[in-house]
N, C-alpha and C positions, 0 to 999 in steps of 0.2 A: 370799395376795397382799394388798397394799395397793393399792386402786383408787380413783381419783377419777373421778366422772362430772360433766361440766360441762353444766348445763342440766337442771333437774328438771321438765320439762314432761310432756306426756302420753305421750311415748316415753321420755324420760330417766329419770324416776322409776321406772317399771316395770323398765327395764334395771338401775338401781342395786339394786332389790330382788332381781332375778334373780341378780345377781352375789353379793350378800350371802347369799342363800339357798343358793348353791353352796358356802358355807363361807369366804368372803373378807371382809375388812374394807373397807367402802365409805364414802367421804365424798362427798356430793353438793354441788356448788357451784351457787348460783343467785343472781341479782342481786335477786330479789324477797324482801324480808325476811319478808313474810307467809307465802310458800311455805316458807321455811326454818324459821320458827317452828312452822308447822303440822306439818311433817314431824317435827321434833324432839319434838313432843308425841305422836308415834306415830299421827297422823291423816293420812289421804290428803287432799290439798288440792283435789282435784277428783273429782266422782262419775263413775261409769259404766265404770270399768275393772275387769273381772272379777278378783276375788281380791286386788286391790291393797290394799284396806283391811286385810285379814288379814295380808298380807305386811308392810306398814309397821308395824302395831301390834306384831307379833312380833319383827321384825328390829331396830327401834329399841329395843324393850324389852330385847333381849339384848345390845345394844351393838354389833352388827355393821353397823348403818347409822345414819348421822347426816348432818346438812346444815349448811352454812355459807355465808356470803356472801364469805368470805375465801379467795382462791386460795392465799395463803401457808400456810393451814391444811391444804390438801388436796393440793397438787401436789408439794411437795418430798418426795422419797423414795418416791413412788408407783411401783409396778411398771408400772402402766398408767394412762393418762388417756384417757377416752372422751368425745368431744365430740359433744353432741347439742343444739346451740343453733340457733335458726332462721335460715334464709337466705330473704330476701324478694326479690320482684321489684318494680321501680318501675312507674309507669303505662305505660311504653313496653316493658315486658317484660324489662328488663335486670336482672341480678342486683344486689342491694344487699347488699354484704358487710359493712356497718358493724358489726353485732352480732358476726359471726364474727371480724372483724378484731380487735375489742376483746377477745374471749375468747382468741384466739390470742396476742395481745400479753401478756395476763395470765398465760397458761400459760407462755410463753417466759420471763417475768421470774422464774419460780420453778422452772423445769425443772432436773432433776438427771440425772446420768449413769445410763444403764441403763433409762430409761423408754421404754415404747412409747406413742406418741400415736396414737390411732385416731379418725379422723373418720367419724361415722356419718350426719351431715347430708348430704342429697342435694346434689351439686355439679355445675357444668359440667365437662365433660371437660378435664383438664389442671390443675385447681385445686390438687390435692394436691401435685403436683410443682412447679408454677409459682408458687404463692402461699404455701401453708402451710409447705413445707420452708424456703424462704429467710426467711420471717418468724420461724419458730421458731429458726433458726440465728442470725439477727441479734439477736433479743431475748435469747437465752440465752448466746451466745458458744460454743455447743457445735456439733459437726459431726454432721449426720444421717448414719446409716449406720455411724458409729463410736461416738459417744457416746450416741446415742438413735436410735429408729426411728419413722418415720411410715408409716401405712397408711391406706388408705381401705377401709371396710367398711360398706356401706350398710344402714341399717335397712330391713326388708322386712315390716313389721307394720302391722296396722290397729288404731287405737284401739278399745278395748272388748274386744279379744281378744289383747293383746300376748303374754301368757305362752304361749298356745296357738300363736301364729304363730312364736314363737322356737323352738319344738320342731319345727314342721312344715316350715319352709323351710331349705334350705342357707344357711349363713353365708358370704357372698362376701367375699373379701379380695383386695386388690391393693396390693402394697408397692412400695417404690422400690429394694429390694435383696433378694438371697436371704436374708441374715440377718434383714432386716425381715420377710420372709414367714414365716420359721421362728418368729420371736417372736410374730407375730400368730396363727399357727396354734396355738402352745402356749397362748397366752392364752385364745383363744375355746374351745378344747377343754376348758379348766379351768372355764369359767363357764357353758357351755351344754350341754344334752343334746338329743338329736335323736330324733324318731320314725323308725321304720323306714318307708321309702317304696319299695315294689317298683316303682312307676311311674317312678322316676328312672333315668337312664342309668348312674349310679354311686352309691355309698352316700351317704345323707343325712349331712351333717356340714359341716365347714369346707372350702370349695372355693376353692383358690388360682387366681385368674385371671391370674397372671403379673406384671401391672403395674397400677399404680393407675388408669391410664386405662381399662383394660378393665373394672374394677369400677365406675368412674364411669359409663361408657357402659351397662353392664348395668342399673344402676338407672334411668337415664333411659329406656332402650329399653323395659323392661318396663312402665313407666307410660305412656310416650308411645304405645305400642301400644294401650293401652286407650282413650286419648283419640282416636286415629285410628279405631279400630274403632267407638266410639260416634258419632263424626262421620259415618262411613259409614252407620251405622244410622239416624241422624237424617236424612240425605239420602234414604235409602230411605223413611223415614216420611213425609216431605213429599211425595215423588212418589206414594207409595201413596194418600195422601188425595186428591191431584189426579185420579188415574185411577180412584178408587173401589174400591180393594182394601184388605184388612186386612194391614198390615205385620207384625203379630204372628204371624198365620197363615203368612205368607211366611217369616219368620225361623225359626219352628218347623220348617217343611218343609226349609229349607236346612240347618239344624243336625242333621237326621236322618242325614246322612252325615258321616264323620269328618274331612272336609277343610274344613268350614265351621264357624266359631266366631263367628258374628255376635252382637254384644252387643245389648242392648235400647236402643231410643231413649228419650229423656227430655227433660223440659222444661229441664234444666240439668245441668251437670257441676260439682260443688263439691268442697270439701275441701282439705286442705293440699297434696295431691299432684297429682292429675290435671290441674287447671287450671294448675298452676305449672311442673311439670317439663318439659313440652314447650317452655316459654319458656326454661328453662335450657338445654335442648338447642339451641334456635334461636339462643341467644346465641353459640354457637361454630360453628353450621352454618346460617347465615341462608339458604342456598340450598335448604333442605329444604322444597320447596313442598307436599309431601303433608302434612307436619306443620302448617305454617302454615294450610293450607286447612281442615284438620280443626278446628284451634283456632277459626278464624273461624266455621265452621259451628256448633260447639257454643256459642260465645258469642252467636250469633244466635237461639238457641232461645227464650229468654224473650220476646223481641219477637214471634217467630212465634206463641207461645201467645196473646198479646194479639190478633194478627191473626185467629187462629181464633175467639176470643170475638166479635170484631166481625163476623165472617162469619155467625155464627149468631144474634147478639143485637143487632146494630147498633152504632153508635159508643159507646164507653165514656165519652165526655165527659159529665160531670155525674152519673155513676153511682157507686154504692158497690160495690166489688168485694172479696170476701173471698178472701184467699190462704191456702190450707191448708198449713201447714208452713213453719217457718223453718229447721230443721236442713238440712244439705246432704244427709244420707241418713237413712233410718229407724233408730230405735233408738239414736241418739246425741244428746247435747245439745251440738251444735257447729255454728257458722254460718260457719266459715272458707270464704271464697269461695263462700258459698251463693248459689244463683240467686235467692233471695228478694229480694236487694238490686237487681239489674238488673230483675227482674220488677216490683217495686213502683215503681222509678224510671220504667219504661216506662209504667206505668199513670198515674202522675202527669203525665208528659210529654204524655199524650193527654187530660188533663183529668179523669181519674177520681180518686176517693178510694179509696185502698187500705187495707184493714185485714187483720191477720194473726192466725191462730190456730195454736197449736202446743201439744200436750198436755205437752210437756217444759218449757215456759216459762210463767212467770206474767206478769201485766200489767207489773210493774215491769221485769222482764228484757227483755220485748219493747220497752218504751219506751226502755230504755237502749241498745238496738240501733238506735234511730231508726225503729221500726216501731209503728204504731198497733194496739193490741190489739183482738181480736174475740172474742166469745163465741158459741158455738153457740146457736141460738135467736133471735138478734138479726136483724132484717130486713136483707137485702142485695139488690142488683140482679143480681149475678152471682157465680160462684164459679170459681176456678182452683185446681186441686190441684197443689201443688208438691212436697211430700215424701210418700213412700210409707209414712207411719205406718199401721200396721194398724188403728188406731182409726177411720180414715176410711172403712173398707170398709162400715160399717153406717150411715153418714150418708145423709140424703135430704132431700126438700123440707121436711119438718117442722123440720129443723135450720136452714133458710135461708129463712124466710118472705119471699115476694115475689120469689124468684129467677127470672130470665128467661133464663138461659144458664149452661151449665156446661162447662168445659174440664178434662178429666182428663189431666194431664201425665205420669202414671206408670202408668195402667192399673189403678188400685186401686178406683175408685168403681163402684158397681152402677147401670147406667142405669135398671134397673127401679124403683129407689128415687127416681128423678127423672122419673117418668112425666109426659108432657105438657110437659116443659121441654126446650127445645133443648139437646142434649147432644152433645159430640164428644170422642173420645179421641184423643190424639196418635197419628198413624199410621193412623187410620181416617177414612173419610168420616163425616159427621154421622149420628147414630143414625137419623134419619128415612130416610136412604138405605138403611141396613141393614134397616130394617123393610120398606122397599119392595122388597127383594130385589135391589137394584142393586149389591150388593157380593158378590163370590164368593171 
């Protein structure tokens, strides 16, 4: 097949490589000339994705994968166009379709008969049918369902392990017609392979959910579930600290039976997905009070972490506070919607000076993010752990001369390494209460 992949970001480029590796000819389209030139040199444009460097070097080298900024070079005659460009939300949580509208208009201008257009970007329910179908028809002069087909098929992968996840999880599709569903199934069965999964109710592979709206909701639901679950865990964490119990012990006990699947509490919820997709869901179901309450609870955790610090070490005004970790999760170099930003903003609002350390970022990179760099061994007044990088598990007072208070927002620090320093882990009473035996 001839395949066009629109958007060569951290999901789109691995997808393009997967399709080319399956034996097809793939042209990736991206507006970033630097990304396009880098790919065409056979080099991955961003680090951290397992196996991607090898795939790109090999597939560009044998001519099965290339990149362009020109839709006219990629879309005409394509058997399939897969769209993986970003959808953002504005400050009020409303979807901003600007980039996707532009990409869709460019696809429509060059669309030819017989093409399958698959949107993999997470969308509010109803967008495929109500927005993309009419936009593609208007811009191409073709009729969906007769001349071309549109399907929604959400990406369900995590950056850093895209190729692994493509095999592991069923590929969901939701089309606008039976013919479109058949085209989508045939396409994805030719470009993907699937691991055997005895735990699934039906064989792993391409799962047709019947209509685009069902596939749209499935992607929003599986991610919103995580946000709501974390919000609940964070509520339990705050209450546990107030009443003097260890929420981590409580969660472990709850999850010892098969009907409880409580997630872990934490100082923030970041990344491209979990903080954003509940807002996309709420954009079409604003009455979903459970979803909105969980989002508010999670957004309040950075401020709560500063509250904890002030409870054990006094007001932060005038103090230098080291924040450990800028990435939104351990093991990735990514700050999309990272809690480091609201956390440092809260510290600044209370009169503190915040500095940030992250083993994945150098000083220039932190500065470019608007964060003041910190180096282990430099004096600080207090420490808040934000990201669960394993490198922090062995840090202690010698790494933070002068420290007078520590808040562990992820449960990774060792209190024994901070002996004599007021220390609290999110979801527990302060360590002094633990030592006094007042926590059970």
